[in-house]
N, C-alpha and C positions, 0 to 999 in steps of 0.2 A: 514712062511718058516725058517726052521732053516738054522744055519752056510750052515753043508756038502750040503743039495741040493742049495744055494746059490753057491757055490764052483762048484756041477757039472754042475750047467745049465749057470754058467758064460762060464767055458771050451767048450762049446756045443756051445753055443751062438758067441763064438769068430771063431770057425770054419765055422758055417755056415753066420756068417757076410763078410767074408774075400771069401770062395765062391759065395757068393752072390756080392761083390764086385768086380771081374773077371769078372763074367757074364755079370753084369749093364754094367762094365768099358769096354770091348770090341764091347757090344754095341752101344754103343753107339759112339765108332769110330767109327764099322761100318757105321750104318747112316751120320755120315759124311763126310768118305770116298764115300759112294754113293752120296750124294749132290755133291765131288768133282770130281766122277769120278774116282775114284780107291779104293773102297772099300774093298778087299781083303786085302791090304797094310796097309791099314789104322785099318781093325781088327786084323792084325797081327800084328804092334803096338801096338792097344791098350791091346791087351793079354800080351804082352810081358813087356809093364808100371804096366801093376795091376798084373801081378804076382810077380813083384819083389818087386812094394809097402805092398804086403801083407807080401811076406816075409821080409822087412824092419820093418814093420809097428809093427812085432811078437818080434824080434829081438832091433829092435835101436827104436822105439817106446818114450821111455822115451829119448833118446837124441834128439828125434824131438821137446818134447814138451818143454826141459829145455831150446833152444833155442831160441820156438816162444816164449815163455813168459819172453825170458834175466833173468833169473833165474843164481844167482852164490853160487859156495857152503858157507856153513855158517859153518867159522872157532870157534871151542870151546871156545875160550879168549875172543873172540866178543859176543857171545849169551850164554854164561852160562847155563841159566834157561831152554833152547830151546834145547842145547843137556843133561843136563840132565834127564829133563823133558821125549822126546825120549827113551833115555838107560832105565830109570827103567819101562815103561810101554811096552818095547818091551820084557823087563825081564819079567814080569808079561803076557804078552798074548807068549809068549813061541814063537818066534819069532826076526828073526837075523836083528839088528838096522837098519832101513835105511837107506838110506846118507840122509844129512840133505845140504836142499838150502834155500836161501833166495831170496826174490824179492826186488829190493830200489823203496815201495811205500808210504805215506802216509794212500791210502787201505786199508783195514782189509778182509784178506781172506787166502785161504790155500789148499792146494790138494797133490794127492800121485800119482805116475804113476810109471810104471815098468810092465812087465811081471809074475814077480810070487816074495813070500817073498824075495828068495835069490835076487830076483835084482829088488831091490823099493828104493824110494828117498819120502823123503816128502817134500814139499816145501810152507815157510808162509812170507809174505810178512812184512818189516821191520813194518810198521802202527800197525798186528795183535801185533808182540812181544814187541810194545813200550805202548798199551793203554789195554792191558788187564792181568788180573792177573794170579799169576802162577796154580790157582785151573782151572782158566778158559780156559787157553791153554795149561794144561795136557787136559782139556773135549777135545778141537781142535786135540791135536794128538793123543790122543784114539780115534777118531772119521775116522781119515784118519788111523790108524792102522789097523782098521778093516775093510777098505775098500781092503788094502792091505791082511790079512786074509781071505777076502771072493775074493778072487779075482776081486773083481770089478774090479782094476787097467790094468788086464787083456783089458778085453774088451773096457772100456775107451780109453784106449791108440791105440789100434788097430783103433777104430772107429774113434779118431781125426786125424791118421797118413791119416786113408783111405780116409774120408769125405775132408780135405784137399787137398791131390792129385787131387781128381775129380774134385773139385774146382778152382786150380789153372790151371791143364791141358784144360780145358774148356778156364779158360779166356784166358788162350795163345793161344789155339786155334783159338779163336773167332775173338781176335783182326787181328792176322794173313789171319784168313777171308775176314774179313771187308775190311783190308787195300788191298788185291790180288783184291778180288771180283772174283775167279777165279769156273764158275761156266760151267757145260759143253754146250755149247750151239747149238750142232750138235740137240737137245733134247727139243725144248723150253717144251715141256708140260710135259717130265721127269723132266729139273733144275724147272722149278717152283714149283711143287711138294716136288722136292728131297729141294729146300731155303726152303719151308715152314717149313718140317718135320726137315731142320736144325733148323730155327729158336726156335721151339718148344725145341728143344734140349737144347740147349744154355739157355733156360727160366726156363728148370722144371729140369735141371740135379741138380743147384747149391740147390733147392729147393727140392731136395730128399737126397741130404748127410746132409740137415735139417734132414729130415726125419727116415734117417738113426738112427742120433744122438736121433734122439727121442721112437729109438726103445728099449735103454738103460732103462729099468724101476725105475722109481723114487720108488721102493719101497728098493733101495738099502740105500736112504739117511736116509729112517728110517729102518732100519737093521742097517746101519753102526750106527749112534745113540744110536740104544738099546744097542749091542756089547759096544759100545765106553761106556757107562753109567756102562755095568756090570764090563768093565774090571779096571775103576776109584772107585764104588763104589759108586760115585757120581754122578748124571743127574742134578744138578742143575750147575754145574760148565760146561756145555755144554751150558744149556740152558740162563744163565748167557752171555757168548760166543755168540749165536746167538745174542740174543736179541742186542748185541753192534755192529754185524756186520751186523744185519738186517740199521739199525738205519744209518750208516757210509754213508758218503757222497759224498767222495773223489772217482774219476775215476784210476779202475787200468789201465793203459793206453796199457799195453802188451793185455789183452786178448783181445779173437775174437772169432767168431763161433766156429772155433776147437777148441780152448780149455775150452770153458766155461763150459761144462759140470762137465769137471775135481776139477772145485773150490765146497769149501763147501758150495759155496751161490752163487750164479748165478752173476757174473761181466759185465754182458752189463745190468741189469734192475735198470733202474734208476727213476727219475721222469720227464722225455721229455718223446713223441709221442712213440721215438723208441724205449724207455725201456720198456714202454706197449705190445710193439706191439711186441716187442723179449720176450715178458714171458710167452707170449701165447703158444711160443712155446719152453718155458725151459723145461729142463729135470731132473730142479730143481722141489721139493711141498714146498707147502708155507713153511714159517719159522715159523710162526704164527701156524701153525697145529702143524711143529718139536715141539716146544717150550712146548703147549699141554702138550705134549703126554710124554713127559721127565718131564714135573712135577707130571703129572701120576701114575710116577712112585714107 
């Protein structure tokens, strides 16, 4: 897949994801309303929330991600290498320099977000800036700039907001429902059937949100690696950076399931049971495979 096909595919996928989210979100609320005795009102509420979330995910996803990750603007005087690398590579890529942010963390990671090259940002951790050499930082920034060029940031950012909205809404309603126990007792048979359906919704809706994130192809990481290597003409820089990032033992405290797919390396993948379990549902290909491909270029 070349860059032009990737851009077209990502724009199409974004529209499809927003439409499917509105449909699924409204259906979930309808099932909840059916169990609580007022399906039309709940369906309308779900429709309104989903349309608003779809609109917000397109225009304000970058602000949501920055808030969720606790990122702060990076000042040029404090992060000179970061700024100059981003400026130089942006000129080489032929796109505006993204806004630059940092996350105060010893963990080594980075991501890009926004809806297009004119409304984009790159965020890296302070740990990455402190532990990588300039050539390796160039490799990471070139990878993130490639995501911006390919419009990967559009679909990835939209999915972050939509998946997060679904999980939060289900959690909020389920807590209220458990405390109220509001079931239509005039029709016990229907109430128990509705109760079962409601429990299924509460259990599987968050899983569905994760599966939506998995629909973002892992190929986008390989494509961004290749385009980034082409931009710097030095694949080894990104390969070395990925090696150091993969061996990093520090946790990224503000990463979550809603934003993990944005990062250059899965921030939830750690050497414990939950980390191994989460890696099964990772949107990232194995780092070792990415390194081997870069070193074959």
